[in-house]
N, C-alpha and C positions, 0 to 999 in steps of 0.2 A: 504493500499499499504506499503510495507516495504521500508526502506531507507537504501541504501548502504553507509557505511562509508568509505571514501576515505582519504588517508594520502598524504600529500604534501611532495614532495622529490626533491632533487636537485642533478644533476649528471654532470660530466665532459664528454664530448665527443671529439673524435678526429674531425678534420675538415671533414674527409671522412665520418664518422658516422653521423655527423650533416647534411651533404649534402644528404645523403641517406634518413634520416628522412624527410628532407624538401621535397624531391621528393615524398616520400610516403604520405606526409601530404595532398596532393591533393586528394588521394584516401580516406583518413580517416577523413578529415575535419580539422585537425590541427596536429602539431608535437606531442602533448600530446596524441591525439587520435590514432595516429600511433603507439606510444610506447605501450599504453594500448592494442591495438589490436594485435600487434606482440607478447606481452607477453601472452595474451590469447590463441593465436594460439599454442605457444609453450607449455603452460600448458595442453591444451586439446589434443595434439598430443599423439598417442599411445606410450607407453613405450616399449623399446626393452628389454624384461625380460631375454632373452637369454644371455645378456651381464652383467646382474646383478650377483655379486659374490654369493649372497645368493641363487639364482636360480641354479647356477652352483653347489653349495655345496649340495643343496637339491635333485638334480638329480643323485648324486653319490650314488650308492647302499651301504647300510650299513647293517651290521649284528648285530641284537640284541641278538641273542641266544635264543630268545622266539619263539617256534615253532608255536604258535597259535596267535601271535601278530596281524596279518592281520584281523582275524575274531573276536578277542576280544580286539581291541585297546581301546574301551571305558572303559573296565574294568581296563586296565593298566594306561590309562591317567587320568581317573576320579575316579578310585577305586570303580566302580559301575559294577554290572552285566549288560549284554546287555538287553535292554528293548524290 
């Protein structure tokens, strides 16, 4: 059985945030459990890649000037002939 290493932390919450977690604690067993579960939900949520600046840049057409780049990209990237 593998053991998960946990780190202890301390945070400051507004009264409104604290009350929200207290309400959620009933669903998760404790305030700490609510925090962990809410973080896990956020971490596992699908990412909206269309808002990612790299995605937007990568979808912008670019011209390399190399006419056979699409079919011979391995040659140009890895300096190898297609296998």
